[in-house]
N, C-alpha and C positions, 0 to 999 in steps of 0.2 A: 504494500500500500504506500502510495506517495504522499508526502506532506506538502502542502502549499507553502511556498516561501513568499516573503514580502516582494522580492524581486519578480517572481513568477506572476503573482497577482497583479502587480503593477504593469507588467508587460501585457497581460490579457486585457486589462482596463484600457491601456493606451491603444491596443489594436482594435478594440471595439469602438472606441471614440473616433479613431481615424477612419474606420469603415463607415461609421454613421455620418461623419463630415463629408466623406467622398460621395455618399449616396444622396445627401441632402439636395444638391443642385438638380439632380435628375428628378426628384420628386417634387420640386418646387413649381413646375409648370402645371397648368390647368388642363392640358391635353397632351396626348402622346401622338407624335407624327406617324403617319402610315403612308407608304407608297404601295399601291395595289399593282401587282404584276399582271399585265394583260397581254403578254406576248403570245399566248396560246390562241388568241383570237385570230391571228394571222394564219394559223394552220386550218382553222375551221371556215373562215370567210376570206374572200379575196380582197381584203382591205388592210391598210396599215394599222398597227395596234395603237389604240389611244393611250394616253398617259394620264393616270389618275393619282393625285396626291391629296390626302386629307388627313384627318386625325381622329382620335377617339377621345371624347371628353372624359376627364377624371373628376367625378363628383366629390366635393369637399363637404362633409357633414357639418351642420350647425347645431346649435343648442335647441332642443325641443322645448316647447312651452309645457311646463309641468301640469299635473292634475291640480284642479282648484275646486274648493268646496262651494257648493251651491245650497242656499238655504232651502230646506224641505227635502233634500235627497240624502240618503245614508252614505252612498258612495260618491266620490268626487267626479266632476266632469273631466273629460279627457283621460279616462282610465289608461288607455294606450295612446300616448300623444303622437302626433305626426312629427316626423323628423325632417327638418328642412335641409336641402342640399343646394349648393351653388356650383357652377361650372362654366365652361366656355365651349361653345360649339366652334371648332376650329374652321379656318378657311379651307375651302375645297376647290381644286382646280382640275378640270377635265379638258384635255387637249386632244383634238382629233384632226389629223391631216385630211384636207378635202381635195380630192382629185377632180380635175376638169372632166366633165362628162364627155367632151369631144376628144379626149385623149391627148391633149397638148400640155402636159405637165400638171403642176398643182395650182389650185386657186389660192391656197393659203392654209391656215390652221383655224378651225373653229374652237373657241374656248368657252366653256361654261364655268363661271367662277362664282363662288359664294364667299361673302365676307365673314369674318369671325363675329360671333354674337354671344352675349351672355345668356346663360340658362339658369332658371330657378325652378326647383322641383321640391315636392314634399311627399313623403311616404304616406300611405293610408294610416288613419288613426281610428280609434273606437272609444265610445262611451257606453258604459254598462250600468243599468239601474238594478238595485237590490230587489229580491223577491219579497221584501218586507217593507211596510210603511214605517214611519217614525212612531215612537210610542204614543199611544192615544189615551187621553184622560178618561174617556168613556169605557175603555177596556181595562181600566185600572193599571195603566202604564205599560200594557202589553202591545207589541206591534201586531199589525194585521197582515195576513198573506195577500199578496197582489201579484199580478203578472209582471215578470221582469221586463225591462225595456232595454233595447240595444240600439245604438246609433253608430253609423259608420261615417268617417270623414273621408271624402273622396281624395285620391291622389291629385296633385297639381303639377302641371308642366307648363312653364312660360318661357318664351324666347321670341326673338324677332329676326329669324334668318332672312336674308335677301340674296338673290342670285341674279346674274346677268349673262347674256350671250353676246359674244364678240367674234367677228370674222376678221382675221389678220391676213 
């Protein structure tokens, strides 16, 4: 059995800190760039392959609004709170070479581009009511059985993506 020494523990701590610092810039972005390989289109169709570059948004969770007490209810509202997320829909660029239909070279490149836009989303949430009422004076302080109530908070997705078509 090996014993941990101060020098060995310090070396492990420094190595962990160095790897965390090295990974931090990679995780700092709000999207991960992606280039989609479409070269196989040329084998299936008699056209040049388009070029597609985009990204995958990385959602960043926020703080959910916690449950809150409502007078007259035994259980709090927002029993399962919705969790907000923010992110960025990255810019997307699709370039397709356009051939002249008369066979005399290329007309140019058709580009479909979308700008980056902010995204806001929230996970679904739920509120649940107890199957009992509050204690009642006419029942000598005993609660009465009632049908439980349940409510769902719908998920939300908001963004404002825009795109344009250009022929160069």
